[in-house]
Every structure is written in structure tokens, then in C-alpha cells.
N, C-alpha and C positions, 0 to 999 in steps of 0.2 A: 568431083570436088563438090563438097554441100556447100548449097549457097548462102551465105549471110544474113541474121535476121534484120528486119527493117529497125531503124533507128530514129527515133523524133525526139526534137528538142524539147526537155522536161521543164518547165514553170513552178514557181512555188506559188501557192494560192494569193498571197497579196499580189505577187505580177496578173493574176488574169484576173481576178477582180477589177485592178486598176485598167487593162484594155477591155475587160466588159464595161464600165463605165463611163469609160473614154467613148464607147462605141457608142452607148445608148446617148449622149452627151451629142457627139459627132451629129447621131438622126435625128435629132433635135433641133440640130442647126441647119441640116440641110431641113425641114421642114418651114423653117422661117424665112430660108431663103425662096423658097417656093410662094408664100405670102406677098402681098402688093406692101411691099416695105418702100421707104426714102431711100434714095440712091447711096445717100450718105451713112446708112444703116448698113445698106445692102452691101458697102466694101469693107466696113467695120467687120461685119460677120466674114465675109469673104478672108480675112486676115487670119481670122482665128481658127476658120474651115484649112485654110492651107497650115497653120501650126501642128493641126490633128494630121493631118496628113502626112505630114514630116515624122510625126511620132509612130504612125501606122509603116511606112513604108524603113523603116528603123526594124519594127517589127518583123516583119513580112524578111528582110535581111537575116536578121538574128535566128529565124525559127528556121529561114532555108539554108542555112550555114551549118548548122547541126543537123541536119535531117541526111542520111545516108542511105538510100540512095534521094538524091535529089527530087525524084519523082513522087517519091513517098511522102509528100510533103505538097508538093506541086500538085499533085490529080489528085493523092488518096486521099489528104485532107483538105483539098480544094485550096491551095493556096494561092493558084492562078488567082481565083475570085478576091481573097484578101490583096494583091498587089492591083486589080481594078478597083477597089474600093479604096485605096490609096494614092490615085494620081490626082494630083491638085489640080482644081478649075483655074486655078490664078486669077479669076474674077471676070476673066473673057469668053472663057470656053461655056456658055453655059448650058449646054448638053452634058457635060461632065457632071451636074449636080447630079444624075439620073444612075450616076458610076455608084454613088454612096450607097444605093440600094443593095450592093455587093457585100458590103460590110453585114450585112444580116445572117452568112455564111459566117465569120468571126463568132458574133453574136452568139448562135446557135452550136458553135463547138465549144465555146466557154463554157457557157449555161451546160450542155453534157456534163462536162468534167466536174461541177461544183454539186451539181445533183448526185452523182454518183456518192458524195461523200458524206457522212453522218455527220448532222448539228453537231456531236461530242468531239467527232473527230477535228470539225472547223475550229470551234472554240480552244480547242488544245493548241493546232496551230498557230492562234493569233497568240494567246499566249508565247511560246517558243519561241518566236518572232516578231513580237511587236514591234521592233524598229523597222523592220521592211514594211509594214503595214502602216505605222506614223509617218513612213516617208511617202510613201505613196497617197495616202490623204492629205496630206499636209499640201503634195503637190496640186490633187485633185480640185483641192477647196480654193486654193488661190487663183486657179487657172477658170474658175466656176464663178468667182467673185468677182473678177475681172471681166471675164466676158457677160453677166447679167446685170454690172453696175453701170461697165462704158455704154450699150446697148442703152438700156432704160435714161442714163444722165443726156445722152445724145438725145434720146426722144425727148425730153422735158425743157433741154436748153435751149435744143437750135428753134424751137417756136417761141421764144423768148426776145421779145425786140432787146431788150438789155443783156442777153445771154452772149457768152465769148467763146463757148464750148458750140463749136458750129460745124466740125467735120466728124471724119470717124478718125481719125489724126488725133483731134484735138480730145475727143473720148479717153483713147488709149491711151496718150502720155497723162491725162488729168486722172484715168483708173490706176496708171503706174505708180505715179508718184504719191497719190495716196494712200494704197495699200500698203506700200512700203513705208511709209507714214512721215514721207521728206515734208510733203507741202512746198510744192514750188513755187507757188502761188499765181504764176503766169495763165492758169485754166483757174475758173472755182465757178461755182454755182449760183445761181442766184434766185430760182424758183425756191419756192416751199417743196418740193416734193423731191430737187434735183438734193437742197439738202438733207433731207431725210437719209438719201440715198448717200451721200457723204457721209455724214456721220453712222451708217452699217458697217461701209466700208474701212473706216477709218476702224471701229471698234473689232473689223476682223481683220484688220492687217496687223493688229497688236500681238493677236493669238499666231497669226499665221507666222508673223517675222520670227516671232520666241521659239516658235515649235521648230522654223528652221535653224536659228541658230544654234541649237540645242542639240538638232540633226548633227547639223557640222561640228561640235565640238566633241559628239560621242565619237564621229569618224576621226576626228584628229588623233584623240586622246588615246594612249594605246592601253588595251584590258590590264587590269594589275595581274601579277603573275602572285598566285599561294605565296604564303609565306612557308620558309622551311622552317621545321624545327631546329634552335640552338644543340649541337654536339651535348650540351650535357643535358638537357631536355629529352632528348631521343636515349640515353643512356639510362637516364632515369624511369623512363616509362618501359623501358625495354627490362629491367631489373625490374621492376614495380608489379608485370606481366610474367614471370620466373623463368628470365631468361638468365643465362648463367654470366655470371661475369665474369670477362676477357682476361685471361691471367696475364699478370707484368710480364714484361720482359727485363730478362735477367741483367743484368749489368755483366759485360766482360771485363770487368777492372775490381770486380769484389775484393779480389785480395791485394791487390795493391790499396784500397780505398779502406780497409781493414789497417793493412800495415803501417799507413800513415797514419791511421788514428795512434795504435798504438805507441806511436814515433811523441805524438801531441802528448800523450798520457805520461809515456815516462821524462818527456820533457816539464811537463807538468802545467802545459799550456790547458789539458784540458783532464779533467777530474769530475771523479764520484757522478754526480746524476746525470751530466750532461755526458762523459765518457758513455754512460749507460744508455743513454736516449739516439746519440749516433749510431752508437754501435745498432741497437734494436731495428733502425730505418734502412739502414745497408743490408740486415738481413733480410728484411721483409723485402728489396727487390728480387732476392732469389727467386 
């Protein structure tokens, strides 16, 4: 019996680029965790790192479920490194931050896949699947803006005696309500640099929320179906193309109709030109 060929889960370029950028960003967060930062900032970075780990775990399960046999992905594609790099440290397993280096395997694999494509093919793929690219890019921008803004606002405001954004939770809440243009008002920047960051987040949030709303609307609205030509238009186009005109179906009661018309003529109800016209119409149905 011939062995089946190995099968791997295939992804589009939009998905691969999304995972690639997310991997690079997660490595940047890993470097930030190795720096001597405040505990509040460290806790905030751990929250974002855990969220990325959840996405990577979902990517691992998705790839594993589509591989036949499973060892094709686990061993052949080094999926076990993807699993190790997706384990969250949860803020108290500091040695777990070193596991993030396993994400270099995912980075290398996706880079190799994208490098094997010509630039023209990638541009054509972007034009053909611009909805997928728009979705992934919008989600990435939202995450990056929230992460950078919350870390910077915490650094600026926590050192101000009048500041009310003191913890990572405060910064995360402020970034969420600001990027969604809600502006709850319980947490707000008081420093000059903090307000500059707030203005950048507000302007970014207008575009990001608008893009997400348009993407959601496009998913909910059914695509328009091509209009079918009316029967008269179809017949006209067929005749214009030289197609033979379909023959009229002869009536089964031609003789009865002619006899009825003759009786009407005899009684004087139908006379002259009207009789000729009606008889011609009946004969045309033959």
C-alpha cells in the first residue's frame, strides 16, 4: 500500500505577514522585559505578552490540526518550537521569557515562505485579498498603538505628583477607552508628553475604529448578486446575434376561433377591417 504524502496547513500571505509582524513585535517585548524597568511597566508588558502567547497557541493548534500526519508539523516544521515559544510566563515564571527565543523558528519559516515569492505575485495577492490584509493590518495597528501608548503614558504619568495613571491596569484602561474614542474620564494625562501621546492615540483611534466598523459592515452585508437580464432583453440580444426566432406554439382551437369569428361576422358584430384584422391574428398563430 502506497503511503500518503504529508499534508501541511496552508495559509495566505495576509495571515503569514500578520504572524510575522506579531512575532517580531513579541521579540521586542521580550527585549523590553530584560531591561531594568519599573514593576508597573513590567506587569503591563507581561499582559501584552500573555495576549500574544494566546494568539500563538491558537496558531499552533490550527497548524497542528491541519497536518497529516501530525509529526510532519511537529518534527518536520519544528512545531514543537512554536509550542515552547507560545507558553505564557504569566508574570511569575521569569525563566519563561527565555522560551521566547523559540519564536525565531516561526520567524525563519515564514520569512523563507515569503522570500520564495516574487514581488509582483505579492502585489497581485494584496489586490486580490485586500479585505484580509485590511483586517490583519487594522488589528495589528490597534494592538501596537495600545501597547506603545500605554507603556509611554505610564512612564510619563507615574512620575508626576499630580498624575492619576499609576499602575499598569490604569494605563491599559486609559489606552482602551482612548483608542475607542470613548473618553471615560476617570484616568487622564496631566503632563505635556502624556497629552501629546493622548492626542496621537485619539487620532489613531478614529481611523482604527472606522476601519474596523467598515470591515464588520462588509462581513455582515451579503455580496451583490449579478443581475440577470430580463426575458425581453435576452430575446432581443439573441435576435441581434442572429439566433433564429422561436416558432410560435400553434393554438389547438384555431378552427373554433375562426368559426366563432365567422358567426360574429354573420351576426353583424364584427365587420369589414376588424374582421380581416382578427382573422389575420388567428392565422398568425399557426
